[in-house]
DSSP file (Angstrom, degrees, kcal/mol; ACC not computed):
  #  RESIDUE AA STRUCTURE BP1 BP2  ACC     N-H-->O    O-->H-N    N-H-->O    O-->H-N    TCO  KAPPA ALPHA  PHI   PSI    X-CA   Y-CA   Z-CA
    1    1 A M              0   0    0      0, 0.0     0, 0.0     0, 0.0     0, 0.0   0.000 360.0 360.0 360.0 128.1    7.7  -78.9   19.6
    2    2 A K        +     0   0    0      1,-0.3     0, 0.0     2,-0.0     0, 0.0   0.926 360.0  34.7 -66.2 -41.8    8.7  -78.7   15.9
    3    3 A F  S    S-     0   0    0      0, 0.0    -1,-0.3     0, 0.0     3,-0.1  -0.895  84.7-145.7-122.8 103.9   12.2  -77.4   16.6
    4    4 A P        -     0   0    0      0, 0.0     2,-0.1     0, 0.0    -2,-0.0  -0.254  29.4 -97.6 -65.5 149.5   13.7  -78.8   19.6
    5    5 A F        -     0   0    0      1,-0.1     3,-0.1     3,-0.0     4,-0.0  -0.465  22.8-131.9 -69.8 140.0   16.1  -76.5   21.7
    6    6 A A  S    S-     0   0    0      1,-0.2     2,-0.3    -2,-0.1    -1,-0.1   0.680  82.6  -3.5 -70.5 -23.0   19.9  -76.8   21.1
    7    7 A S    >>  -     0   0    0      1,-0.1     4,-2.1    41,-0.0     3,-0.5  -0.986  69.7-106.7-163.0 156.2   20.6  -76.9   24.8
    8    8 A L  H 3> S+     0   0    0     -2,-0.3     4,-2.1     1,-0.2     5,-0.2   0.826 117.2  57.1 -54.6 -33.0   19.1  -76.6   28.2
    9    9 A Q  H 3> S+     0   0    0      2,-0.2     4,-0.9     1,-0.2    -1,-0.2   0.844 106.1  47.0 -68.9 -33.7   20.6  -73.3   28.6
   10   10 A V  H <> S+     0   0    0     -3,-0.5     4,-0.7     2,-0.2     3,-0.3   0.914 111.5  52.2 -74.6 -41.2   19.0  -71.9   25.6
   11   11 A E  H >< S+     0   0    0     -4,-2.1     3,-0.9     1,-0.2    -2,-0.2   0.876 107.5  51.8 -54.4 -42.0   15.6  -73.4   26.7
   12   12 A Q  H >< S+     0   0    0     -4,-2.1     3,-1.4     1,-0.2    -1,-0.2   0.779  98.5  67.6 -75.2 -20.6   15.9  -71.8   30.2
   13   13 A A  H 3< S+     0   0    0     -4,-0.9    -1,-0.2    -3,-0.3    -2,-0.2   0.764  99.0  50.4 -63.5 -21.5   16.5  -68.4   28.4
   14   14 A Y  T << S+     0   0    0     -3,-0.9     2,-1.9    -4,-0.7    -1,-0.3   0.439  82.8 104.3 -95.2  -0.2   13.0  -68.6   27.2
   15   15 A S    <   +     0   0    0     -3,-1.4    -1,-0.1    -4,-0.1     4,-0.1  -0.506  52.6 157.7 -71.3  65.8   11.9  -69.3   30.8
   16   16 A L        -     0   0    0     -2,-1.9     6,-0.1     2,-0.2    -2,-0.0  -0.700  50.0-137.6-103.1 144.4   10.5  -65.8   31.4
   17   17 A P  S    S+     0   0    0      0, 0.0     2,-1.1     0, 0.0    -1,-0.1   0.802  94.1  79.5 -63.3 -29.3    8.0  -64.8   34.0
   18   18 A D     >  -     0   0    0      1,-0.2     4,-2.3    58,-0.1    -2,-0.2  -0.718  64.8-173.9 -75.4  92.8    6.4  -62.6   31.4
   19   19 A T  H  > S+     0   0    0     -2,-1.1     4,-2.2     1,-0.2    -1,-0.2   0.771  81.5  57.3 -73.4 -24.1    4.4  -65.3   29.4
   20   20 A V  H  > S+     0   0    0      2,-0.2     4,-2.1     1,-0.2    -1,-0.2   0.957 109.7  43.6 -68.3 -51.4    3.3  -62.8   26.7
   21   21 A A  H  > S+     0   0    0      1,-0.2     4,-3.2     2,-0.2     5,-0.3   0.952 113.7  54.6 -63.0 -44.2    7.1  -61.9   25.9
   22   22 A R  H  X S+     0   0    0     -4,-2.3     4,-2.2     1,-0.2    -1,-0.2   0.905 107.9  46.5 -50.7 -47.9    7.8  -65.7   26.0
   23   23 A D  H  X S+     0   0    0     -4,-2.2     4,-1.7     2,-0.2    -1,-0.2   0.859 113.6  51.0 -68.0 -33.3    5.1  -66.6   23.5
   24   24 A G  H  X S+     0   0    0     -4,-2.1     4,-2.2     2,-0.2    -2,-0.2   0.918 110.2  47.2 -55.7 -50.0    6.3  -63.8   21.2
   25   25 A L  H  X S+     0   0    0     -4,-3.2     4,-2.1     1,-0.2    -2,-0.2   0.872 110.7  52.1 -70.7 -35.3    9.8  -64.8   21.3
   26   26 A L  H  X S+     0   0    0     -4,-2.2     4,-2.4    -5,-0.3    -1,-0.2   0.895 108.6  52.6 -67.1 -39.9    8.9  -68.5   20.7
   27   27 A Q  H  X S+     0   0    0     -4,-1.7     4,-1.8     1,-0.2    -2,-0.2   0.950 111.8  44.4 -59.3 -48.2    6.9  -67.4   17.6
   28   28 A L  H  X S+     0   0    0     -4,-2.2     4,-1.7     1,-0.2    -2,-0.2   0.845 109.1  56.4 -63.8 -34.7    9.8  -65.5   16.3
   29   29 A R  H  X S+     0   0    0     -4,-2.1     4,-1.8     2,-0.2    -2,-0.2   0.929 108.8  48.7 -66.7 -45.8   12.1  -68.4   17.1
   30   30 A D  H  X S+     0   0    0     -4,-2.4     4,-2.8     1,-0.2    -1,-0.2   0.878 108.6  53.9 -54.3 -43.2    9.7  -70.6   14.9
   31   31 A M  H  X S+     0   0    0     -4,-1.8     4,-2.4     1,-0.2    -1,-0.2   0.835 106.7  50.7 -62.9 -39.0    9.8  -68.1   12.1
   32   32 A I  H  X S+     0   0    0     -4,-1.7     4,-1.8     2,-0.2    -1,-0.2   0.901 113.2  44.4 -72.7 -38.6   13.7  -68.1   12.0
   33   33 A F  H  X S+     0   0    0     -4,-1.8     4,-2.6     2,-0.2    -2,-0.2   0.911 113.6  52.3 -73.9 -38.7   13.9  -71.9   11.8
   34   34 A E  H  X S+     0   0    0     -4,-2.8     4,-1.6     1,-0.2    -2,-0.2   0.930 108.4  50.8 -56.4 -48.7   11.0  -72.0    9.1
   35   35 A T  H  X S+     0   0    0     -4,-2.4     4,-1.1     2,-0.2     3,-0.4   0.921 107.9  51.4 -60.9 -41.4   12.8  -69.5    7.0
   36   36 A A  H >< S+     0   0    0     -4,-1.8     3,-1.0     1,-0.3     6,-0.3   0.950 110.7  49.6 -59.3 -48.9   16.0  -71.5    7.1
   37   37 A E  H 3< S+     0   0    0     -4,-2.6    -1,-0.3     1,-0.3    -2,-0.2   0.793 109.4  51.5 -58.5 -25.5   14.1  -74.6    6.0
   38   38 A A  H 3< S+     0   0    0     -4,-1.6    -1,-0.3    -3,-0.4    -2,-0.2   0.707 112.0  48.6 -81.1 -23.0   12.5  -72.7    3.2
   39   39 A R    XX  -     0   0    0     -4,-1.1     3,-2.4    -3,-1.0     4,-0.6  -0.827  65.4-172.0-126.0  87.5   15.8  -71.3    1.9
   40   40 A P  G >4 S+     0   0    0      0, 0.0     3,-0.8     0, 0.0    -1,-0.1   0.777  81.7  68.4 -58.1 -25.7   18.4  -74.2    1.6
   41   41 A E  G 34 S+     0   0    0      1,-0.2    22,-0.1     2,-0.1    -5,-0.1   0.686  89.6  63.8 -68.5 -12.6   21.2  -71.7    0.8
   42   42 A I  G <4 S-     0   0    0     -3,-2.4    19,-0.4    -6,-0.3    21,-0.4   0.817  94.5-161.3 -77.1 -31.1   20.9  -70.4    4.4
   43   43 A G    <<  -     0   0    0     -3,-0.8     2,-0.2    -4,-0.6    -1,-0.1  -0.176  39.6 -15.7  77.0-174.2   22.0  -73.8    5.7
   44   44 A E        -     0   0    0      1,-0.1    16,-0.5    14,-0.1     2,-0.3  -0.433  65.8-127.4 -72.8 136.8   21.6  -75.1    9.2
   45   45 A I        -     0   0    0     -2,-0.2     2,-0.5    13,-0.1    13,-0.2  -0.566  15.8-151.4 -77.1 137.8   20.7  -72.7   11.9
   46   46 A E  E     -A   57   0A   0     11,-2.4    11,-2.0    -2,-0.3     2,-0.6  -0.969   8.7-159.2-109.9 125.4   23.0  -72.8   15.0
   47   47 A E  E     +A   56   0A   0     -2,-0.5     2,-0.3     9,-0.2     9,-0.2  -0.900  29.5 140.3-107.6 123.8   21.2  -71.7   18.2
   48   48 A A  E     -A   55   0A   0      7,-2.4     7,-3.2    -2,-0.6     2,-0.5  -0.872  50.9 -91.3-146.2 172.1   23.4  -70.6   21.0
   49   49 A L  E     +A   54   0A   0     -2,-0.3     2,-0.4     5,-0.2   -39,-0.1  -0.830  33.8 178.1-102.6 140.1   23.4  -67.9   23.7
   50   50 A R  E >  S-A   53   0A   0      3,-3.1     3,-1.1    -2,-0.5    -2,-0.0  -0.984  78.9  -7.2-136.6 121.5   25.0  -64.5   23.1
   51   51 A W  T 3  S-     0   0    0     -2,-0.4    -1,-0.1     1,-0.3    -2,-0.0   0.873 130.4 -60.1  58.6  38.3   24.9  -61.9   25.9
   52   52 A G  T 3  S+     0   0    0      1,-0.2    -1,-0.3    18,-0.0    -3,-0.1   0.669 117.7 108.5  71.9  14.1   22.5  -64.4   27.7
   53   53 A Q  E <  S-A   50   0A   0     -3,-1.1    -3,-3.1    17,-0.1    -1,-0.2  -0.928  81.1 -97.1-125.2 150.5   20.0  -64.3   24.9
   54   54 A P  E     -A   49   0A   0      0, 0.0    15,-2.3     0, 0.0     2,-0.4  -0.381  46.9-168.3 -62.6 134.2   19.1  -66.9   22.4
   55   55 A A  E     -AB  48  68A   0     -7,-3.2    -7,-2.4    13,-0.2     2,-0.4  -0.959  14.1-148.4-130.0 146.2   21.1  -66.2   19.1
   56   56 A Y  E     +AB  47  67A   0     11,-3.3    11,-2.1    -2,-0.4     2,-0.3  -0.974  22.2 174.1-120.4 128.5   20.7  -67.7   15.6
   57   57 A L  E     -A   46   0A   0    -11,-2.0   -11,-2.4    -2,-0.4     8,-0.1  -0.818  34.1-137.0-132.4 160.8   23.7  -68.0   13.4
   58   58 A T     >  +     0   0    0      6,-0.3     4,-4.0    -2,-0.3     5,-0.5  -0.446  36.9 159.7-115.5  53.5   24.6  -69.5    9.9
   59   59 A P  T  4  +     0   0    0      0, 0.0    -1,-0.1     0, 0.0   -14,-0.1   0.711  67.1  51.0 -50.1 -34.4   27.8  -71.2   10.8
   60   60 A Q  T  4 S+     0   0    0    -16,-0.5   -17,-0.1   -18,-0.1   -15,-0.1   0.940 129.5  16.7 -73.7 -53.8   28.0  -73.7    7.8
   61   61 A T  T  4 S-     0   0    0    -19,-0.4    -1,-0.1   -17,-0.2   -18,-0.1   0.723  85.0-140.7 -96.9 -20.9   27.3  -71.2    5.0
   62   62 A K     <  +     0   0    0     -4,-4.0    69,-0.1   -20,-0.2   -19,-0.1   0.790  55.4 141.8  60.9  24.3   28.0  -67.9    6.7
   63   63 A A        +     0   0    0     -5,-0.5    68,-2.7   -21,-0.4    69,-1.1   0.843  54.2  36.5 -63.0 -33.3   25.0  -66.6    4.7
   64   64 A G  S    S-     0   0    0     66,-0.2     2,-0.3   -22,-0.2    -6,-0.3  -0.553  75.1-111.9-122.6 178.4   23.5  -64.4    7.4
   65   65 A T        -     0   0    0     62,-2.3    65,-0.1    -2,-0.2    -9,-0.0  -0.853  55.2 -81.7-108.6 152.3   24.2  -62.0   10.2
   66   66 A T        -     0   0    0     -2,-0.3    16,-0.7    15,-0.1     2,-0.4  -0.093  39.9-161.3 -56.6 136.2   23.3  -63.0   13.8
   67   67 A L  E     -BC  56  81A   0    -11,-2.1   -11,-3.3    14,-0.2     2,-0.3  -0.888   9.0-170.1-114.4 153.4   19.7  -62.6   15.0
   68   68 A R  E     -BC  55  80A   0     12,-1.9    12,-3.5    -2,-0.4     2,-0.4  -0.982   8.8-151.8-142.4 153.8   19.0  -62.6   18.7
   69   69 A L  E     + C   0  79A   0    -15,-2.3     2,-0.3    -2,-0.3    10,-0.2  -0.979  37.6 104.6-125.4 134.2   15.7  -62.8   20.7
   70   70 A G  E     - C   0  78A   0      8,-1.6     8,-2.5    -2,-0.4   -17,-0.1  -0.993  61.0 -51.2 178.5-174.0   15.1  -61.3   24.1
   71   71 A V  E     -     0   0A   0     -2,-0.3     2,-0.3     6,-0.3     6,-0.2  -0.354  44.2-154.1 -73.5 159.1   13.6  -58.7   26.4
   72   72 A H  E >   - C   0  75A   0      3,-1.1     3,-0.8     4,-0.2    -1,-0.0  -0.961  25.2-125.9-136.2 155.2   14.1  -55.0   25.9
   73   73 A K  T 3  S+     0   0    0     -2,-0.3    -1,-0.1     1,-0.2    -2,-0.0   0.863 113.0  38.9 -67.2 -33.6   14.1  -52.0   28.2
   74   74 A S  T 3  S+     0   0    0     -3,-0.0     2,-0.3     2,-0.0    -1,-0.2   0.358 123.7  26.8 -97.0   5.0   11.5  -50.3   26.0
   75   75 A A  E <  S-C   72   0A   0     -3,-0.8    -3,-1.1     1,-0.1    35,-0.2  -0.946  81.5-104.4-159.2 169.8    9.4  -53.2   25.1
   76   76 A R  E    S-     0   0A   0     33,-1.0     2,-0.3    -2,-0.3    34,-0.2   0.911 100.7 -15.0 -65.5 -46.8    8.2  -56.6   26.3
   77   77 A F  E     - D   0 109A   0     32,-2.5    32,-2.4    -6,-0.2     2,-0.3  -0.965  65.9-156.3-156.1 170.0   10.5  -58.4   23.8
   78   78 A A  E     -CD  70 108A   0     -8,-2.5    -8,-1.6    -2,-0.3     2,-0.6  -0.971  21.0-131.4-149.6 158.1   12.6  -57.7   20.7
   79   79 A L  E     -CD  69 107A   0     28,-2.3    28,-1.7    -2,-0.3     2,-0.3  -0.977  36.8-160.3-109.1 119.9   14.1  -59.1   17.6
   80   80 A F  E     -CD  68 106A   0    -12,-3.5   -12,-1.9    -2,-0.6     2,-0.3  -0.750  13.9-178.7-107.3 152.0   17.8  -57.9   17.4
   81   81 A V  E     -C   67   0A   0     24,-2.4     2,-0.2    -2,-0.3   -14,-0.2  -0.882  49.2 -71.4-132.7 167.1   20.1  -57.8   14.5
   82   82 A H    >   -     0   0    0    -16,-0.7     3,-1.5    -2,-0.3     5,-0.2  -0.431  44.1-138.9 -58.4 126.9   23.8  -56.7   14.3
   83   83 A C  T 3  S+     0   0    0      1,-0.3    -1,-0.1    -2,-0.2    21,-0.1   0.638  97.6  56.1 -69.9  -9.7   23.6  -53.0   14.7
   84   84 A Q  T 3  S+     0   0    0     21,-0.1    -1,-0.3     2,-0.0    -2,-0.1   0.399  90.9  93.6-100.8   6.9   26.2  -52.3   12.0
   85   85 A S  S <  S-     0   0    0     -3,-1.5     3,-0.1    19,-0.2    -4,-0.0  -0.272  81.4-123.7 -81.9 179.2   24.4  -54.2    9.4
   86   86 A R  S  > S+     0   0    0      1,-0.1     4,-2.6     2,-0.1     5,-0.4   0.386  83.0 104.0 -98.2   0.2   21.9  -52.7    6.9
   87   87 A V  H  > S+     0   0    0     -5,-0.2     4,-2.2     1,-0.2    -1,-0.1   0.921  82.3  40.6 -55.5 -56.2   19.1  -55.1    8.0
   88   88 A I  H  > S+     0   0    0     16,-0.4     4,-2.4     2,-0.2    -1,-0.2   0.898 116.8  49.2 -55.3 -44.9   17.0  -52.5   10.1
   89   89 A P  H  > S+     0   0    0      0, 0.0     4,-1.3     0, 0.0    -1,-0.2   0.885 113.5  45.4 -67.1 -36.1   17.5  -49.6    7.6
   90   90 A E  H  X S+     0   0    0     -4,-2.6     4,-2.1     2,-0.2    -2,-0.2   0.875 111.5  55.9 -71.9 -34.2   16.4  -51.8    4.7
   91   91 A Y  H  X S+     0   0    0     -4,-2.2     4,-3.3    -5,-0.4    -1,-0.2   0.947 106.7  48.0 -52.9 -52.6   13.6  -52.9    6.9
   92   92 A L  H  < S+     0   0    0     -4,-2.4    -1,-0.2     1,-0.2    -2,-0.2   0.746 110.7  51.9 -69.2 -23.8   12.4  -49.4    7.4
   93   93 A I  H  < S+     0   0    0     -4,-1.3    -1,-0.2     2,-0.2    -2,-0.2   0.867 115.1  40.7 -68.1 -45.4   12.6  -48.6    3.7
   94   94 A A  H  < S+     0   0    0     -4,-2.1    -2,-0.2     1,-0.3    -3,-0.2   0.875 134.1  22.0 -75.1 -34.2   10.5  -51.7    2.8
   95   95 A Y  S >< S-     0   0    0     -4,-3.3     3,-1.1    -5,-0.2     4,-0.4  -0.467  82.9-169.5-132.5  65.5    8.1  -51.2    5.7
   96   96 A P  T 3   -     0   0    0      0, 0.0    -3,-0.1     0, 0.0    -4,-0.1  -0.252  68.7  -2.8 -64.2 138.7    8.1  -47.5    6.9
   97   97 A M  T 3  S+     0   0    0      2,-0.1     3,-0.1     1,-0.1    -5,-0.1   0.667  95.8 113.6  57.7  23.7    6.4  -46.6   10.1
   98   98 A W  S <  S+     0   0    0     -3,-1.1     2,-0.3     1,-0.1    -1,-0.1   0.836  75.7  22.3 -88.9 -38.8    5.0  -50.0   10.7
   99   99 A D  S    S-     0   0    0     -4,-0.4     2,-0.3    10,-0.0    -2,-0.1  -0.849  76.0-105.4-127.0 159.8    6.9  -50.9   13.8
  100  100 A R        -     0   0    0      8,-0.5     8,-2.6    -2,-0.3     2,-0.3  -0.690  43.8-172.7 -78.7 142.1    8.9  -49.4   16.8
  101  101 A V  E     -E  107   0A   0     -2,-0.3     2,-0.7     6,-0.2     6,-0.2  -0.934  29.6-134.9-136.2 157.6   12.6  -49.9   16.4
  102  102 A D  E >>  -E  106   0A   0      4,-2.0     3,-2.6    -2,-0.3     4,-1.3  -0.928  64.5 -77.7-107.5  97.9   15.6  -49.3   18.5
  103  103 A G  T 34 S-     0   0    0     -2,-0.7    -1,-0.1     1,-0.3     3,-0.0  -0.114  97.5 -32.3  49.4-129.6   18.0  -47.5   16.1
  104  104 A T  T 34 S+     0   0    0      1,-0.1   -16,-0.4    -3,-0.1    -1,-0.3   0.105 132.5  69.9-106.3  18.9   19.6  -50.1   13.8
  105  105 A R  T <4 S+     0   0    0     -3,-2.6   -24,-2.4     1,-0.3     2,-0.3   0.663  95.2  14.4-115.9 -24.1   19.6  -52.9   16.4
  106  106 A A  E  <  -DE  80 102A   0     -4,-1.3    -4,-2.0   -26,-0.2     2,-0.4  -0.994  45.7-139.2-157.8 155.1   16.0  -54.2   17.1
  107  107 A V  E     -DE  79 101A   0    -28,-1.7   -28,-2.3    -2,-0.3     2,-0.3  -0.963  39.3-140.3-110.6 137.3   12.3  -54.3   16.2
  108  108 A L  E     -D   78   0A   0     -8,-2.6    -8,-0.5    -2,-0.4     2,-0.3  -0.700  20.0-175.0-109.1 151.7   10.3  -54.0   19.4
  109  109 A F  E     -D   77   0A   0    -32,-2.4   -32,-2.5    -2,-0.3   -33,-1.0  -0.995  21.8-176.9-143.2 144.3    7.2  -55.8   20.4
  110  110 A D  S    S+     0   0    0      1,-0.4     2,-0.3    -2,-0.3    -1,-0.1   0.455  81.4  21.9-112.3  -9.2    4.7  -55.6   23.4
  111  111 A H  S >  S-     0   0    0    -34,-0.1     3,-1.7     1,-0.1    -1,-0.4  -0.979  73.8-121.2-159.9 142.6    2.4  -58.5   22.3
  112  112 A A  G >  S+     0   0    0     -2,-0.3     3,-2.0     1,-0.3    -1,-0.1   0.773 108.1  70.2 -56.5 -27.5    2.7  -61.6   20.0
  113  113 A T  G 3  S+     0   0    0      1,-0.3    -1,-0.3    -3,-0.0    -4,-0.0   0.794  86.6  66.4 -66.2 -23.6   -0.2  -60.3   17.9
  114  114 A E  G <  S+     0   0    0     -3,-1.7     2,-0.5     2,-0.1    -1,-0.3   0.594  78.7 100.7 -68.3 -12.7    2.1  -57.5   16.7
  115  115 A I    <   -     0   0    0     -3,-2.0     3,-0.1    -4,-0.2    -6,-0.0  -0.598  57.9-164.6 -73.5 121.7    4.2  -60.2   14.8
  116  116 A D     >> -     0   0    0     -2,-0.5     4,-3.0     1,-0.1     5,-1.0  -0.938  16.7-148.0-116.2 122.4    3.4  -60.2   11.1
  117  117 A P  T  45S+     0   0    0      0, 0.0     4,-0.4     0, 0.0    -1,-0.1   0.823  96.8  48.7 -56.1 -35.1    4.6  -63.3    9.3
  118  118 A L  T  >5S+     0   0    0      3,-0.2     4,-2.1     2,-0.1     5,-0.2   0.992 120.2  30.9 -68.1 -64.6    5.1  -61.1    6.0
  119  119 A R  H  >5S+     0   0    0      1,-0.2     4,-1.7     2,-0.2    -1,-0.1   0.911 127.6  38.6 -70.1 -39.0    6.9  -58.2    7.4
  120  120 A H  H  X5S+     0   0    0     -4,-3.0     4,-2.7     2,-0.2     5,-0.2   0.853 114.7  55.4 -75.6 -35.1    8.8  -59.8   10.1
  121  121 A G  H  ><S+     0   0    0     -5,-1.0     4,-2.2    -4,-0.4    -1,-0.2   0.876 107.7  50.9 -54.8 -39.8    9.4  -62.9    8.0
  122  122 A W  H  X S+     0   0    0     -4,-2.1     4,-2.7     2,-0.2    -2,-0.2   0.922 109.4  50.5 -64.6 -46.5   10.9  -60.6    5.4
  123  123 A L  H  X S+     0   0    0     -4,-1.7     4,-2.0     1,-0.2    -2,-0.2   0.895 111.4  47.4 -59.0 -44.1   13.2  -59.1    8.1
  124  124 A I  H  X S+     0   0    0     -4,-2.7     4,-2.6     1,-0.2    -1,-0.2   0.933 111.8  50.2 -70.9 -39.0   14.4  -62.5    9.2
  125  125 A E  H  X S+     0   0    0     -4,-2.2     4,-1.4    -5,-0.2    -2,-0.2   0.896 108.4  52.2 -59.3 -42.3   15.0  -63.7    5.7
  126  126 A Q  H  < S+     0   0    0     -4,-2.7    -1,-0.2     2,-0.2    -2,-0.2   0.850 112.8  45.6 -57.9 -39.4   17.1  -60.5    5.0
  127  127 A A  H >< S+     0   0    0     -4,-2.0   -62,-2.3    -5,-0.2     3,-1.2   0.935 112.7  49.5 -73.1 -44.3   19.2  -61.1    8.1
  128  128 A L  H 3< S+     0   0    0     -4,-2.6    -2,-0.2     1,-0.3    -1,-0.2   0.766 122.5  34.2 -73.6 -17.0   19.8  -65.0    7.4
  129  129 A T  T >X S+     0   0    0     -4,-1.4     4,-1.5    -5,-0.2     3,-0.8   0.247  82.1 119.4-110.4  14.0   20.8  -64.1    3.7
  130  130 A Y  H X> S+     0   0    0     -3,-1.2     4,-1.7     1,-0.3     3,-0.8   0.891  78.2  43.9 -50.8 -51.9   22.5  -60.8    4.6
  131  131 A R  H 34 S+     0   0    0    -68,-2.7    -1,-0.3    -4,-0.3   -67,-0.2   0.811 110.1  58.5 -69.0 -26.4   26.1  -62.0    3.2
  132  132 A L  H <4 S+     0   0    0    -69,-1.1    -1,-0.3    -3,-0.8    -2,-0.2   0.789 114.3  35.5 -67.4 -28.6   24.4  -63.5    0.1
  133  133 A R  H << S+     0   0    0     -4,-1.5    -2,-0.2    -3,-0.8    -1,-0.2   0.587  86.7 119.7-104.4 -11.7   22.9  -60.2   -0.8
  134  134 A K     <  -     0   0    0     -4,-1.7    -3,-0.0    -5,-0.3    -4,-0.0  -0.301  63.0-129.0 -59.8 126.8   25.7  -58.0    0.2
  135  135 A K        -     0   0    0     -2,-0.1    -1,-0.1     1,-0.1     3,-0.1  -0.538  25.2-111.3 -79.8 139.2   27.2  -56.0   -2.7
  136  136 A P        -     0   0    0      0, 0.0     2,-0.1     0, 0.0    -1,-0.1  -0.323  39.7 -96.8 -65.4 151.0   31.0  -56.1   -3.2
  137  137 A A        -     0   0    0      1,-0.1     2,-0.3     2,-0.0     0, 0.0  -0.404  38.0-127.8 -67.0 138.8   32.9  -52.9   -2.5
  138  138 A T              0   0    0      1,-0.1    -1,-0.1    -2,-0.1    -3,-0.0  -0.630 360.0 360.0 -89.6 157.7   33.7  -50.9   -5.5
  139  139 A K              0   0    0     -2,-0.3    -1,-0.1     0, 0.0    -2,-0.0   0.330 360.0 360.0-102.6 360.0   37.2  -49.7   -6.3
């Protein structure tokens, strides 16, 4: 495995009976770490559990908003972002009508073949650089 799990608890969170969901989630996980490797300003990724799901944060640089990976009630698995961020709305502008989404909080998947390195890689990069891109408030 190219990116070892941060803890046994995180590894166990990927131990799903649905192997299709597990494979998709692991593919998204690799994309998160690969994106961080390619963009040094993101800094090191911290892998932890949030709400029982694997979460990916940028604690050193605070460059990004948290990403989470897990199962979803309306899909086999999902890539979650902070619902109050602009990540999903910006994604839908850049890639309209490509994916199923859950409001402003998640992109939904039923199979790993739905994961597109270009589109979903863009989404991951936008989340991991969210605070670097955030425009300052005007007075």
